[in-house]
N, C-alpha and C positions, 0 to 999 in steps of 0.2 A: 545526575539522578541519585547519587549516593544518599542513603538515608538509614535510619535505624527503625527497627520494628516498634520501639516504644513510642515513637512520635512520627507516625507514618503520614506526614503531610503529602508525600508523593502519591500515596494511595488514592487520595480524593481529587487530585488535580485532573481536570478534564474528564471526570466520570459523570455520566448522566444518571446512572442508577446502579445500586448494588442490591442484589436480592439473594436470599432473604436478608433483611436489614432491620434489626431491632436494637437501636443504640443503647436502650436502657437494659438490655439483657446481658447477663454474664455467660450465657450459653454459647460456647464456641461454634455451635452449629447454627446459631442465629445471628451472631455478631462477628464479622470477619476480622475486625481489629483484635478482638479477644482470641480468635484462632491464630492470628499472627503472633500475638504476645505469648500464648500459652503452649503453642505446639512444640517448642523446643527443637524443632527441626525444619528444614526447608520444605515449603509447600510445592506441590506440582501444579504449575499454572499453564493451562492449555490454551492454545490459539490454533484454530484450523483455517487453512486457506486452500481453496480449490483452484488449481491452475487451469482455469477455463480460457485464459488469454495469455498474452505475452507482456503486457505493460501494466505497471503499478503506478499510482499517483499518490499525492500527499494525503488524499482521503483514506487510502488503504494504510497509510503509515501510522495512524493514530493508535490503533490497537497494538501494533507492533512496538511502538514507543512505550506503551504501558507495559508490555511484556518485558522490554529492556529494563524498565524501572523495577520490576520484580527481580530480575537478574541481579541488578545492582544492590538490591536489599538482601541478597543472599539466597534467593529461591531458585528453583529449577524451572526453566522455560521449556515447555513441551510444544514444539512447533509441528503440527500435523499437516503433512502434505496430502490433500485429499485426492490422491491419484485414482482411487476407486470411485469416490462420490462425484468427482468431476466428470466421470463418464455418464452420470445422470444429469448433473447440474442442479444447483440450488433453485427451487421454484420460488423462493422468497421475492416478493415484489414484481413477479413476472405475470403478465397478462396472458401468456401463452407458453406452451411447452418449450423448454430450452433444447437447443441442438445438442445431440450426444456426440462426444469426442472419442477418437480412437485412443488406445493406450499409447501409441507413438506420439500423438499430438500432446497428450497430457504430460508425458515424460519430458518432452522438449520445453513445454511451458514451465514445468516445475523448476528446471535448472535456471531458466531465465528469471523466475521469481526469486530464487535463492541469491542469485548474483545481485539483484537490486536491493535485497534486504540486508546484505552484509554491512553496509555503513551504519545500520541501526542496531543490530543485535550483537551480543558478545559471542562470537563463534569460537573463541580461543581458551577461555577459562574452563578448566576441567570441571565437569559436573553441573555447569550452568546452562547447558543447552542440549536437549534431545531433539533430533529431527526424525520423525517417524512417518511412514507412509501407511495410510489406512488400508491399503490392499493387503497388508500383512495379516490383518485379522478378518476383514470383511470378505476377502476372497475365500476364506475358509468356512464361511457360514453355509451349511447345507440347508436343504429345504426345511428340515425339522427345526433348526435354530432360527431360520427366517420366520417360520410360522410362530415361534415363541415370541419373537420381537413384535410381530403384527398383533399378537394377542394382548399386548400391553396397552393398546389404544383402541378407541372406537372411531368409527367413521365421523361421528358427531364432533369428537375432539379434533380430528384432522380438519374438518370443515370450519372449525372455529378459528383456524389460522387465517390471518387477514387475506393473504393472497388467494388462498383456496376459496374462501367464502365469496370473494369478489368475482372470481372466475365462475363459480357455481351459479351465482345470482345472474350473471350475464350469459349463462349457458355456453360458456367457453369450455372446451374439453379439459378434463383433468384425468391424466393417465395414472393407472395403478402404481407404476414404478415411481411416480413422484411422491406418493405417500411414504415410500420407503426412505426418502432422503432424510427427513428429520430423525427417523429412527436410527439410521446408520450414523448420522452425525452424533446422535446421543450415545450410541454404542461406542463411539470413539472414546468418550469420557469413561466408560466402563473399562475399556481395554487398557488405557494408560493410567487409570486410577487418579483422575484429576481432582484436585482440591478446589481449584478456581478455573473458570472458563471466561475468556475475554471475547467480546464481539460487539458489533454495532447494535444500535437500538432495534434494528430490524431483525436481529437474531434472537430475541428474547424467547420466542416459542421454541426454537431448536435447543437453546441452552436449558430451558426448563424440562424438555424431554430427556436431556442427559441426566438431570437430577432424578427424574422419575425412574429411569432405567438403572441408575446406580442403586437406588433403594431396592428395586426389583431383584437385583443381583447381590444384595446384602452388603453393599458398600456405603460408606459415609457420603452423603450427597454434596456435590460441589456448590460453591458460591458462583453466582453470575455477576460479572462486571460489564456493564454496557457503556460504550463510548458513543459520543454524538456522531451523527452523519455530517461530514464537512460540507459547507456551502462552497461552491466554486468561486473562481476569481471574479465572476459577475456579481457576486453577493446576493444572488436570487435563487439559484437552483443547486441541487446536489452536484458536487464535483463529478464530472463525467467526461471521458474522452469524446464521446459522441456529441456532447454539447459544446465542446471546444473551450470549456471553462476550467481546465485542469492544469496542474503543474506536475509533469511526469518525473518519476524518479530516474528514468533513463535519459532525460533530456540533459543537454550540456549546461554548464554553469551560466553562460551568458543568457540563454533562454530562460532558465529558472529565475535568475535574478530579475530579468526584465519583466516577467509576469508578476512576481511577488512585490516588486517595487510599485506596482499599480493597485495593490490590495485596497478595496474600498474601506473608508473610515468605519463604516457600520459593522464590519466583521473583523477588523484588524486585531481587536482584543482577543477574540476567539482564536484567531490564528496563532497569536503569541501563546495562549494557554495550551492549545492542543498540539502545536508543532515545535515548540521550543521549551527550554527549561529556564528561560529568563524570568526574573522576578517582575511581576506586573507593576509593582510599585516603583521600579527603577526605570520604567519606560520614559522616553522623552515626551515632553508635552506637545512639541511641534509635530503635527500629523505627518509632514514630509519626512522628518527624521525618524519617526516610528516606522514608516514604510521601508526606509533604507536599512534600519536596524533589523527588521524582520527578514528582509531579503538576504542580508549578509549572514545572519545566523543560520537560516535554513540551508542556504547554499553551502556554507562551511561544513555543515553536518554531512552532506552527501558528496561533496566534491573536494573538500579540503580548504583550508584558509587561503592558501595562495591563489587557487582558482577563483574563490569567491571575491577576493580583492581585485583580481584582474577583471572579473565580470562587472564589478562596481565601476571600475575605471572605464570600461567599455560603454556602460550605460551613460556615464557622465559625458563621454565624448560624443554621444549621439544627441546631446542637448536635452533629451527627456527620456524617461523610461519607456522601453518597449518599441522604439522607433526603428528597429532593425528592418531594413527592407527585405523583401522576399524576391527570390529568383525562381521562376518556374522551370522545373526540369523537363517540362513538356517541350521546351525549345531545344533540347539536346537529344541527339541520336546515340543511344548506348550500343556497345561499350564505348567509353570515351576516356582519353588521357587527361590527367589532372591539369596539365598546363592549358589545355583547350577550355576546360570548365572554368578555370580562373579568369581567362580572357573573356569568355562568353558571358560570364556573370558581371562583367564590367569592373572587376577588381584590378585589372591591368590594361594598359593601352593596346596591347597586342600579344601575340604568342611569344615573341622574343622576350618581352619584359616579364611575362608570366613565368617563363623558364628561369630567368635570372632571380626573380623573387623567391621561387621555390628552392632553388639551389642555395640561396643565401639564408635559408632558414626563416623566411618571413611569412610563410603560409601555414595556417593551422586549420584542421577540420575537427570541430568539437573539442578544441583545446589541445589536440594532438598535432605536434609539428610534423609536417610532411616534407621530405627532401628530394623525392624522385619526381621530376617533371613528367616522366613517362608512366607513372603509376596508372594502371588501367582500372577504371571504375566500371564494374560490369553492368550494374543496373541502378535505377533510381530508388528502388525500395530500401536499399541499405544506407542511403544517405538522406532519405526523406526526413525533413525536420531538423537536420543538423545545420550548424552555423559554419560557414566558410569565412575565414578571416585572413586578411592580408595586412601586415603591420599591426599597429596599435589601434587604428581608427577606422578601418574599412571592414564591414561585415555584410554578409547576406545570409538569410535563412533559405536553405534549399527546400523547395516544396514540389510535390508531384503534380499539383493541380495545374 
C-alpha cells in the first residue's frame, strides 16, 4: 500500500464516494487530494468501530484496509473504539431498537476486535496509530453539554436519516436515546480533531453530522470517505454472519481459503479491488485461477504465507473447494478428551489410533498442532466452526448444530 501523496492512486481504489469533492477546486477544504499535497503534515484519519459483537468478517475489513493505506502514506490512523456508543448501538439500517450492552460486554468485545485487526493495521510504527475509547470524552458530557449537542440538529433532520424515516413511516418506535447516536459519533470527530473520516456508504449521515459539529466548535471540517458494502460469498446479499455468506477474520486458514476459492465470477473483481492490493491488470484470465489467486492472497494477509499454502494444498486434496465435511458436536457429551473427539469424528479407526496420531504430531485444530491425547475440551462453543485435521488429507469442520 506504500504510496506518495503527489500521486495518490491508493486513495481512490475501492472508494465509493469522497465528500466534499470538487476536483476542479484548488481549495484544500473542497479537494482532498489538494489537502494531502498542501498540508505539509500528516492528516488525522478517523475510523470508529462499535464493539457490539465478537466477530469481524471481510466486509468489516474494507474501511480498516483503507485506514492502513493512509498509515502507509505517512498519515495518522485514529481508531476509535466506541465503548460508550456501543452501549446505545448504531441505529443505522435497523428496523427496531438495538439491544443495549453492558460495559463489561463492550470491553470484552473491544479486545476481541483489536486482536482480529492486528494483521491489517500497523500497530508498531510510532505515531502511525492512536487507539482511543470514546468514553474518554462522552462520559464527561454533562446535561448542559448534551443539550448543546442536541440543539445543533432538528427533529426533521434526524427523521431524514433513512433508517429513522422508514421506522417512523411504519410507526415502529424510535427512542430518544437513538437520536443521540449520530451526535455522539459526530462529536468523536470534534474530540480527536479528525481531518478525514472513513466509513461504509451507510455511514454518510453520521459522518456529515461530524462535519457539522466540527464547524459548530470552530474546527476545520473533515472529509468523508465512503467504502462500498461488501456482497457476501453468495454474490447476492450484504456479507453477514446471520446469512451465512461471510468469511470471518477469526476463521482458520483452511475455512477462509475454501470459502474464497468459490467466489462467484460476478463479484470476484470487486473482491480483488476491495480486499487485496493486487493489480487488476495482472489477474489471470482463467476464472478458476483468479479464484485461487484471490483465496491465497487474502488468507496470506491474515494467517501468513505458510498457512495459506497449506490451506491451498488442503483444498486441492479435497478434489474441489469447500468440500470439508462437517461433524456435529451434538453427538459429543462435553467435557471430552481430544483423542475421543478425533475418533468420534471418524479421523481415526479407534481411540488407540487417535492417541498415536496425536502423540506423533499428526493432529491439528485450526492449524495448531496438539500433542496431548488427554487434552480436555470443556464445551462445544470454543471449538465451534474450527477445523480438526489429521495428517495432510483428513479434515472435518466441527459444528454445534
